[in-house]
Backbone as a ProteinNet text record, in pm:
[ID]
protein_1_A
[PRIMARY]
MKDVEETLNIPRSHIHYLEREGLFTASRGENGYREFSEQDLLNIKMVLILMTAGASAETVKKLQAHDITLDDALKQTEIDMRKEVDEMLGSLELIQQIRASNVSYDSLPRDSYWADIQIKEQNGQHFRGHYELEVISDWASPQVSMERIVSCPYCHAMNRIDLEEYVYVEDSTEKSMGQELYRYFQADDCHCSKCGKKYQVVGSICEYPYGSIDSEQIEIKPIEEEQRYE
[TERTIARY]
230.1	170.1	17.9	-42	-187.2	-234.8	-157.4	-193.8	-192.3	-94.9	-84.7	-203.2	-241.6	-358.7	-481.9	-501.9	-620.9	-613.5	-494.7	-479.6	-506.1	-450.8	-463.3	-583.5	-644.1	-760	-728.1	-612.1	-573.9	-528.2	-541	-497.2	-346.2	-304	-161.5	-87.9	-155.2	-92.3	-50.2	-126.9	-90.4	37.8	49.3	169.2	291.3	276.7	387.5	423.3	322.5	347.7	431.4	392.7	465.3	610.1	628.4	763.9	846.8	784.8	856.7	898	813.7	843.5	946.4	986.6	1085.7	1029.2	896.5	832.6	843.1	874.5	908.3	980	1052.9	1123.6	1097	1034.8	1008.1	1135.9	1156.5	1272.8	1247.1	1352.5	1342.7	1391.2	1319.7	1361.6	1472.1	1519.2	1624.8	1580.5	1450.3	1397.8	1375.8	1403.2	1389.7	1252.6	1155.1	1020	1011.6	918.5	897.2	846.6	898	850.3	817.2	693.7	646.7	643.2	722.4	722.5	612.8	590.9	494	535.6	668.4	716.9	690	702.6	670.4	525	435.9	293.5	266.8	334.8	319	370	482.3	538	442.8	384.6	291	167.2	118.1	1.2	29.3	148.9	185	184.1	242.6	244.7	102.4	17.5	-120.1	-199.3	-175.4	-243.2	-205.8	-76.2	-28.7	-80.6	-80.2	-125	-276.2	-347.4	-492.4	-524.2	-436.7	-453.6	-415.7	-360.8	-329.3	-182.6	-95.1	48.9	98.2	191.4	248.5	355	395.4	501.2	630.9	660.1	782.3	780.1	662.4	650.2	672.1	616.4	634.2	781.5	851.7	995.1	1072.7	1037.5	1104.9	1078.1	956.8	924.3	1004.6	1013.3	1087.5	1235.5	1287.6	1428.6	1449.3	1338	1340.3	1392.3	1364.6	1401.9	1300.8	1178.1	1074.1	997.6	929.1	847.5	709.1	638.4	504.3	412.5	422.8	335.5	361.6	490.3	523.2	472.5	485.7	439.6	289	215.4	69.4	22.6	99.1	63.8	71.4	180.8	194.9	90.4	59.8	-43.4	-178.5	-206.8	-333.2	-340.5	-228.3	-225	-253.8	-186.7	-207.2	-350.6	-406.4	-542.8	-646.1	-625.1	-717.1	-714.2	-596.7	-585.3	-667.6	-657.7	-735.5	-885.1	-925.5	-1067	-1113.7	-1031.1	-1062.4	-1082.7	-994	-1006	-1132.6	-1164.6	-1284.4	-1411.2	-1411.2	-1527.5	-1545.8	-1433.1	-1441.8	-1501.4	-1457.2	-1510.8	-1656.1	-1690.9	-1829	-1922.2	-1878.3	-1958	-1978.7	-1874.2	-1884.8	-1983	-1976.4	-2070.5	-2214.8	-2240.1	-2376.2	-2423.3	-2330.1	-2363.2	-2402.6	-2326	-2356	-2486.9	-2507.9	-2630.9	-2754.5	-2740.4	-2853.6	-2891.9	-2795	-2823.6	-2896.7	-2904.5	-2982.4	-2938.7	-2807.4	-2755.7	-2708.8	-2690.9	-2637	-2488.8	-2424.6	-2282.7	-2263	-2351.6	-2336	-2374.7	-2468.7	-2517.9	-2448.7	-2357.1	-2289.5	-2208.7	-2229.4	-2156.8	-2011.1	-1921.2	-1780.9	-1713.5	-1728.8	-1659.8	-1701.6	-1831.1	-1883	-1827.6	-1831.2	-1782.7	-1631.8	-1560.8	-1414.6	-1374.4	-1443.3	-1414.7	-1446	-1554.9	-1593.5	-1487.5	-1434	-1328.6	-1204.5	-1168.5	-1049.1	-1063.4	-1180.5	-1204.5	-1196.1	-1259.7	-1259.2	-1117.8	-1036.2	-898.6	-817.2	-841.3	-771.7	-808.8	-929.1	-976	-937.6	-856.7	-804.4	-878.5	-979.4	-1051.6	-973.7	-980.9	-906.7	-1004.3	-958.9	-1040.3	-956.6	-1023.3	-953	-914.5	-787	-744	-723.9	-739.4	-725	-579.8	-560.8	-429.4	-347	-404.9	-328.3	-399.3	-318.7	-374	-389	-501.8	-522.6	-423.1	-355.5	-255.8	-325	-303	-360.2	-266	-318.7	-235.9	-175.8	-55.1	9.6	-74.7	-158.9	-244.2	-341.9	-377.1	-474.8	-409.2	-275.3	-206.4	-245.4	-257.9	-292	-183.2	-220.2	-122.2	-150.7	-45	-58.6	-85.3	-183.5	-210.5	-97.9	-55.8	47.3	-11.3	-142.2	-205.5	-177.1	-135.3	-104.5	-158.6	-179.7	-214.1	-89.2	-42	80	47.6	128.7	108.5	194.4	134.9	207.9	313.5	439.3	543.4	532.1	439.4	423	303.2	184.6	62.4	5.7	65.7	27.3	-111.1	-161.2	-286.5	-258.9	-361.5	-345.8	-377.2	-289.3	-303.9	-292.9	-376.2	-372.4	-278.2	-196.6	-104.4	-93.3	-91.3	-70.4	77.1	155.9	300.8	340.1	249.1	280.4	310	252.3	278.1	424.2	494.7	630.2	736.9	700.4	798.4	900.3	1030.2	1133.7	1221.7	1216.9	1293.6	1213.5	1210.8	1154	1263.1	1283.5	1389.4	1328.8	1335.7	1274.3	1378.9	1354.9	1442.8	1356.4	1392.4	1320.1	1368.2	1272.5	1305.5	1219.9	1232.3	1166.8	1015.7	954.8	808.9	764.4	853.8	816.2	895.6	835.2	904.6	902.6	1020.7	1031	1048.8	960.6	961	975.3	1080.7	1100.6	1062.3	982.2	948.5	998.4	1084.3	1141.3	1072.3	1035.3	961.2	1020.8	996.1	1036.2	938.5	859.6	759.8	806.1	843.4	898.4	795.2	676.3	580.3	452.3	466.3	348	312.3	182.6	134.5	26.5	36.8	-61.6	-196.6	-301.7	-435.8	-486.2	-421.4	-466.8	-384	-250.4	-166.6	-106	-111	-62.7	87.8	160	305.8	353.4	472.7	529.8	620.2	609.6	695.5	731.4	824.1	875.7	845.8	810.5	788.5	881.6	968.2	1063.4	1060.7	1105.7	1114.3	1095.8	1053.6	1035.8	928.3	868.1	770.1	812.9	816.4	857.5	738.5	717.5	615.4	683.6	648.1	701.4	615.5	558.1	557.8	477.9	488.7	426.5	278.3	233.2	93.4	70	175.9	164.1	271.9	233.7	330.3	422.6	553.9	652.9	707.9	739.9	791.6	777.9	784.1	782.9	855.4	921.6	989.4	943.2	878.4	825.1	873.3	939	993.2	934	879.8	822.2	917.2	961.8	1061.1	1005.5	1018.6	976.4	1070.6	1015.7	1096.6	1102.2	985.5	981	1024	1088.5	1124	998.8	984.1	867	875.9	761.9	757.2	774	866.7	893.9	831	778.8	717.5	797.3	826.5	898.3	803.6
836.5	749.3	744.4	860.6	865.5	780.4	782.7	702.2	553.3	511.7	371.3	331.5	420.7	393.7	369.1	454.8	444.4	321.9	292.7	177.5	46.2	34	-90.2	-91.2	26.7	39.4	-6.5	38.5	9.4	139.3	148.5	269.4	288.1	410.7	442	374	357.9	293.9	150.8	81.6	-54.6	-54	43.3	52.7	79.6	171.4	201.2	78.8	3.2	-117.9	-217.3	-240.4	-334.7	-290.1	-159.4	-108.4	-117.9	-87.1	-98.1	-241.3	-337.8	-478.7	-533.5	-450.9	-495.3	-586.6	-580.7	-667.9	-612.2	-485	-425.7	-293.6	-245.9	-118.1	-34.4	79.3	168.9	245	269.2	348.6	494.9	572.2	714.7	797.4	905.2	995.9	1088.1	1176.7	1269.7	1362.3	1387.5	1473	1396.7	1265.6	1186.4	1125	1157.4	1105.1	962.5	885.4	749.6	750.6	656.7	639.6	491.7	462.4	324.6	284.9	184.3	132.7	27.4	-18.7	-126	-252.1	-276.5	-393.4	-379.5	-257	-233.2	-268.9	-227.3	-256.4	-406.2	-476.4	-621.7	-689	-639	-694.9	-674.2	-554	-525.4	-613.5	-631	-717.1	-860.4	-909.9	-1045.8	-1057.7	-958.3	-959.5	-957.5	-872.9	-861.4	-989.6	-1055.6	-1182.7	-1286.1	-1296.7	-1395.3	-1365.8	-1237.2	-1201	-1212.9	-1188.7	-1209.2	-1357	-1443.3	-1588.2	-1633.7	-1539.7	-1572.7	-1586.9	-1572.1	-1584.3	-1467.2	-1494.1	-1390	-1313	-1197.9	-1119.3	-1199.3	-1274.9	-1355.4	-1462.7	-1523.2	-1624.8	-1563.3	-1444.9	-1376.8	-1345.5	-1301.8	-1272.5	-1397.9	-1511	-1637.1	-1674.4	-1650.3	-1677.4	-1586.9	-1459.9	-1365.8	-1402.6	-1460.8	-1501.1	-1641.7	-1705.8	-1841.8	-1943.3	-1916.2	-2010.2	-2124.4	-2102.1	-2205.2	-2196.3	-2305.7	-2304.9	-2248.3	-2207.2	-2153.5	-2258.4	-2382.7	-2488.2	-2514.9	-2520.3	-2542.4	-2427.8	-2305.4	-2188.8	-2193.7	-2224.3	-2229.3	-2348.6	-2458.7	-2576.3	-2543.3	-2474.2	-2436.6	-2333.2	-2240.8	-2140.5	-2207.6	-2310.1	-2382.8	-2455.1	-2515.5	-2583.2	-2483.7	-2367.1	-2263.9	-2212.8	-2197.9	-2145.8	-2246.4	-2374.2	-2476.8	-2481.3	-2457.9	-2452.3	-2335	-2220.6	-2103.1	-2130.3	-2197.3	-2231.6	-2323.3	-2420.8	-2513.7	-2438.5	-2341.5	-2261.3	-2175.9	-2119.9	-2038	-2120.8	-2245.5	-2332.4	-2366.6	-2387.6	-2414.1	-2296.2	-2175.6	-2056.3	-2032.3	-2062.3	-2045.8	-2139.9	-2262	-2357.7	-2307	-2247	-2191.7	-2075	-1991.1	-1878.3	-1928	-2027.1	-2080.5	-2144.4	-2211.5	-2274.5	-2170.3	-2061.1	-1955.5	-1886.3	-1856.1	-1787.8	-1873.8	-2005.7	-2096.7	-2107.6	-2081.4	-2091.1	-1968.1	-1862.5	-1743.2	-1680.1	-1664.4	-1603	-1461.1	-1382	-1247.2	-1249.8	-1136.6	-1127.2	-1161.8	-1111	-1133.1	-1274.8	-1336.8	-1468.1	-1587.1	-1560.3	-1670.7	-1752.3	-1885.8	-1970.3	-1990.9	-1908.5	-1910	-2045.3	-2101.6	-2227	-2339.3	-2344.4	-2451.4	-2440.8	-2319.9	-2301.3	-2319.5	-2271.7	-2285.2	-2433.2	-2510.2	-2654.4	-2722.7	-2681.3	-2738.7	-2709.9	-2586.7	-2549.9	-2634.6	-2654.9	-2734.8	-2878.5	-2936.2	-3073.7	-3081.9	-2985.6	-2986.3	-2970	-2886.9	-2869.3	-2996.6	-3064.2	-3190.3	-3295.7	-3283	-3376.8	-3333.1	-3225.4	-3184.3	-3071.6	-3013.6	-2902.7	-2772.8	-2684.2	-2557.7	-2440.7	-2329.8	-2208.5	-2091.6	-2000.4	-1885.7	-1787.7	-1745.1	-1640.2	-1684.4	-1813.6	-1860	-1843.6	-1779.1	-1753.2	-1653.7	-1588.4	-1496.4	-1362	-1257.4	-1127.7	-1125	-1077	-1074	-978.1	-1025.1	-944	-856.3	-726.7	-634.5	-626.1	-653.9	-658	-521.8	-523.5	-399.6	-329.4	-409.9	-346.6	-249.3	-275.8	-190.5	-99.1	-93.6	-10.2	135.7	208.4	349.3	424.7	508.6	585.8	733.6	806.8	949.8	1021.2	1109.3	1189.5	1290.6	1306.8	1405.2	1527.2	1541.7	1664.3	1777.8	1891.5	2006.1	2133.4	2234.2	2368.4	2453.7	2510	2590.9	2733.4	2824.6	2966.5	3006.5	3069.7	3118.5	3220.4	3205.6	3298.7	3437.4	3454.2	3583.1	3660.1	3597.7	3668.4	3615.8	3510.4	3450.2	3384	3356.2	3279.7	3135.4	3069.2	2932.3	2834.9	2736.2	2638.1	2497.2	2407.6	2268.1	2188.8	2101.2	2018.6	1880.4	1778.1	1641.7	1608.9	1617.5	1600.3	1457.9	1363.7	1224.9	1208.5	1296	1291.2	1319.4	1383.7	1431.9	1363.3	1252.5	1178	1113	1136.3	1076.6	977.7	980.3	884.8	850.1	721.2	677	600.8	637.1	576.6	526.1	394.8	338.4	272	279.4	219.4	155.8	34.9	-30.9	22.7	66.5	118.3	47.4	91.7	21.9	17.3	121.4	126.5	93	30.1	-8.4	66.9	83.5	141.9	294	354.6	499.4	522.4	599.3	618.5	766.3	799.3	934.5	935.9	1035.8	1056	1193.7	1193.9	1318.7	1355.8	1481.8	1525.7	1654.5	1675	1798.5	1825.9	1929.7	1967.1	2094.9	2081.9	2197.2	2269.1	2211.1	2264.5	2316.9	2374	2426.5	2564.9	2587.6	2717.3	2767	2890.5	2948.9	2960.4	2920.9	2926.5	3070.2	3163.2	3303.2	3387.7	3393.2	3480.2	3407.1	3273	3194.1	3176.9	3229.4	3219.5	3082.1	3049.2	2917.8	2921	2815.6	2805.3	2659.6	2638.9	2504.8	2469.7	2342.3	2293.1	2173.7	2182.7	2074.6	2044.3	1923.9	1889.5	1742.2	1709.9	1569.9	1558.6	1441	1408.4	1276.5	1272.7	1152.1	1090.7	960.6	885.2	794.7	811.3	722.3	734.1	620	492.3	503.8	402.1	408	437.9	538.4	579	702.8	754	874	974.2	1101.2	1205.6	1228.5	1220.8	1251.8	1392.5	1424.9	1558.1	1583	1708.8	1742.7	1874.4	1883.7	2005.8	2038.6	2151.9	2192	2333.6	2348.6	2479.1	2519.3	2641.7	2693.4	2797.1	2775.6	2863.9	2929.3	3062	3128.4	3091.5	3077.6	3046.8	3167.6	3227.8	3344.8	3468.4	3560.5	3686.3	3769.5	3828.1	3911.4	4037.7	4072.4	4192.7	4314.6	4401.4	4521.6	4642.5	4729.1	4851.7	4973	5061.9	5185.4	5277.4
-1360.4	-1259	-1274.5	-1303.3	-1316.1	-1432.8	-1543.5	-1660.9	-1626.6	-1545.2	-1506.9	-1419.8	-1326.6	-1242.3	-1328	-1427.4	-1511.6	-1603	-1654.6	-1744.1	-1671.9	-1549.9	-1474.1	-1380.3	-1359.8	-1271.2	-1128.6	-1078.4	-939.9	-873.3	-739.7	-669.2	-676.8	-665.7	-667.3	-552.2	-438.4	-322.7	-354.4	-440.8	-480.3	-563	-651.7	-735.7	-648.4	-552.1	-460.6	-377.4	-335.4	-256.5	-337.2	-461.8	-546.5	-566.5	-582.1	-602.8	-474.6	-359.3	-231.3	-202.6	-244.4	-220.9	-319.2	-416.4	-514.2	-620	-641.6	-740	-881.7	-893.3	-1022.2	-994.4	-1091.6	-1077.5	-1201	-1179.8	-1292.4	-1326.6	-1454.2	-1495.2	-1462.1	-1459.7	-1427.1	-1545.2	-1572.4	-1677.4	-1628.7	-1715.4	-1677.4	-1565.5	-1556.4	-1450.4	-1320.2	-1320.5	-1198.4	-1180	-1266.8	-1252	-1306.8	-1252.5	-1300.9	-1445.1	-1522.8	-1659.3	-1678	-1716.1	-1728.7	-1876.1	-1908.8	-2045.7	-2059.7	-2183	-2205.4	-2129.6	-2123	-2050.3	-1901	-1847.2	-1706	-1677.6	-1766.6	-1748.4	-1753.1	-1844.4	-1852.4	-1725.3	-1672.1	-1548.7	-1431.4	-1423.7	-1315.3	-1327.7	-1450.4	-1472.4	-1428.1	-1458.4	-1417	-1264.9	-1196.3	-1049.8	-994.4	-1050.8	-1002.9	-1026.2	-1139.8	-1167.7	-1062.5	-1034	-936.7	-796.4	-757.5	-622.6	-611	-721.2	-720.2	-703.4	-755.5	-738.1	-598.3	-518.2	-380	-348.7	-447.4	-423.5	-340.4	-250.4	-165.7	-242.1	-187.3	-249.9	-256.5	-150.7	-148.5	-257	-277.4	-382.2	-519.7	-541.4	-670.9	-694.6	-588.7	-602.6	-643.1	-582.8	-617.4	-762.9	-808.8	-948.7	-1041.8	-1005.3	-1089	-1096.6	-987.9	-983.8	-1041.3	-1084.3	-1138.3	-1036	-907.8	-801.4	-789.4	-835.6	-836.1	-966.9	-1000.7	-1121.6	-1089	-1191.1	-1171.8	-1110.8	-1159.4	-1107.7	-959.5	-919.9	-778.4	-691.5	-742.7	-666.7	-645.8	-751.4	-741.2	-658.4	-664.7	-584.7	-435.7	-394.6	-254	-214.6	-305.9	-278.9	-258.9	-339.6	-326.1	-191	-147.6	-17.5	94.7	89	191.6	190.5	69.7	57.6	109.4	83.3	133.6	286.4	343.8	489.1	543.8	475.7	517.6	506.5	397.4	379.1	490.9	527.5	635.6	767.5	792	913.9	911.7	796.5	784.2	805.8	753.8	772.8	920.4	992.4	1135.4	1211.2	1176.2	1241.3	1203	1077.2	1031.6	1109	1132.1	1209.5	1351.9	1410.2	1545.8	1549.2	1447	1437.9	1435.6	1350.9	1338.1	1468	1537.2	1665.2	1769.4	1776.3	1874.8	1841.4	1712.7	1673.4	1700.4	1677.3	1698.2	1846	1935.6	2079	2132	2048.8	2082.6	2215.7	2232.1	2354.8	2324.9	2430.4	2416.9	2453.7	2437.7	2474.8	2622.4	2707.2	2851.6	2894.2	2821.3	2865.5	2799	2704.2	2636.6	2737.5	2742.4	2839	2795.9	2850.5	2807	2827.8	2949.2	2981.7	2888.1	2857.6	2772.4	2630.7	2575.1	2438.7	2430.1	2531.9	2531	2534.9	2618.5	2628	2494.6	2430.4	2302.1	2195.7	2196	2100	2122.5	2250.5	2281.6	2229.6	2249.3	2203.6	2051.5	1983.9	1837.3	1782.1	1846.9	1801.2	1821.1	1931.7	1957.6	1853.1	1798.9	1696.1	1554.5	1547.2	1416.7	1349.1	1414.5	1351.9	1373.9	1276.3	1284.4	1279	1334.3	1336.6	1287.1	1220.1	1165.4	1276.1	1276	1367.8	1510.3	1540.8	1678.7	1724.5	1841.1	1899.8	1819.1	1720.5	1636.9	1628.4	1613.3	1578.9	1428.4	1381.9	1236.6	1173.8	1070.3	1002.2	898.5	908.3	811.3	692.5	574.3	454.3	424.3	364.1	320	214.3	144.3	42.8	105.6	229.9	297	399	399.6	497.1	479	589.4	577	502.6	412.5	337	356.3	389.1	413.8	282.4	283.5	165.1	146.3	22.6	-8.2	-77.4	-68	-119.1	-22	-74.5	8.8	-56.4	27.9	-19.9	-6.8	-118.7	-116	-160.8	-112.5	-142.9	-262	-360.9	-476.9	-431.4	-473.9	-429.4	-491.8	-586.9	-652.8	-596.4	-607	-566.7	-435.6	-382	-253.6	-255.5	-375.8	-384.7	-341.7	-287.3	-240.1	-353.8	-372.4	-479.9	-423.5	-475.2	-432.9	-524.7	-464.1	-541	-476.6	-558.8	-510	-531.4	-424.4	-433.8	-470.1	-452.8	-485.9	-634.1	-716.2	-860	-890.8	-797.4	-825.1	-739.3	-675.6	-595.4	-688.5	-660.4	-744.4	-668.8	-534.8	-454.3	-329.2	-294.2	-166.8	-91.3	34.3	114.2	244.7	267.9	388.5	476.8	608.6	709.5	816.4	858.9	966.5	1100.6	1183.5	1316.1	1420.9	1545.8	1656.5	1642.3	1585.6	1570.5	1429.2	1352.4	1217.2	1112.3	997.5	883.2	889.1	867.6	847.2	698.2	638.5	493.3	459.5	386.6	334.2	187.6	148.8	7.9	-33.3	-135.2	-184.5	-315.5	-327.1	-445.6	-501.6	-630.6	-698.2	-811.3	-795.2	-896	-964.1	-1092	-1165.1	-1251.1	-1264.7	-1361.9	-1296.2	-1178.2	-1108.8	-1163.3	-1184.3	-1230.3	-1135.8	-1096.6	-1005.9	-1076.1	-1008.2	-1065.8	-1077.1	-1006.1	-1008.8	-1105.5	-1082.8	-1166.5	-1285.7	-1283.9	-1396.8	-1403.7	-1306.7	-1311.2	-1265.2	-1312.6	-1286.6	-1163.3	-1081.7	-963.3	-938	-847.7	-818.2	-672.1	-649	-513.1	-490.6	-390.5	-361.3	-212.2	-176.6	-35	-10.1	111.9	150.7	257.3	265.6	369.9	432.1	565	636.7	708.2	686.7	759.4	861.2	987.5	1090.9	1217	1261.6	1190.2	1060.8	975.3	843.8	856.4	780.9	786.3	869.9	935.3	1019.4	979.5	971	937.6	1056.4	1030.9	1133.5	1113.1	988.9	957.7	808.2	771.8	629.5	607.6	492.7	451.7	310.4	295.9	166.1	136.4	22.2	-17.2	-151.3	-157.9	-282.6	-339.4	-462.5	-523.5	-649.5	-660.7	-785.4	-898.4	-1017.5	-1135.3	-1228.4	-1250.7	-1337.7	-1260.2	-1330.1	-1266	-1249.9	-1131.1	-1107.4	-1190.6	-1247.7	-1331.7	-1244.1	-1284.6	-1205	-1274.1	-1195.4	-1247.2	-1198.7	-1290.9	-1252.8	-1178.7
[MASK]
++++++++++++++++++++++++++++++++++++++++++++++++++++++++++++++++++++++++++++++++++++++++++++++++++++++++++++++++++++++++++++++++++++++++++++++++++++++++++++++++++++++++++++++++++++++++++++++++++++++++++++++++++++++++++++++++++++++

């Protein structure tokens, strides 16, 4: 996973987002870890190019399924984007109008501006975010850190580990407060920074609602036999 981050120069959270949305599926090795082939990297690059151009995840899925042509997809994306630009220009004009009037928050004439907005909307002008809560993109969704400090089962020294490197299964379910996400991990190649012995870290971390820790189970297992002294 780290190699892919460096090759594509994108955060790991973006890669997980693309995989959760079903925009690509990485193969798994015998140990259950993700393995990215050259074709996987090309697929991810294609998705990123399309989304950078403004295409939605749903549009990319339709393209991958050959339900629409590339030209039709980009044509609709351009229409949607021009609408957004139109709305932004309307809001920008309102900003300039308010700033030019040199009013404060308390002295701004609410009734006058509200009436002006109503008239402009009736005449076909649009404003960004009017009557809507701004949608925060999944790309910027808060992601729980999976870095943990674990105790060596031999010498009890504290070691830092990023469990996200060892996630082999992600299981999500929609619930009343949003997405519940379980991440299962298994790290077989951990070495203590103090005694150098090898140990295993297995378990799961649950986010619910997404971006908040609900529960976690982390088990540290010794692998090497402890040296016995007579």
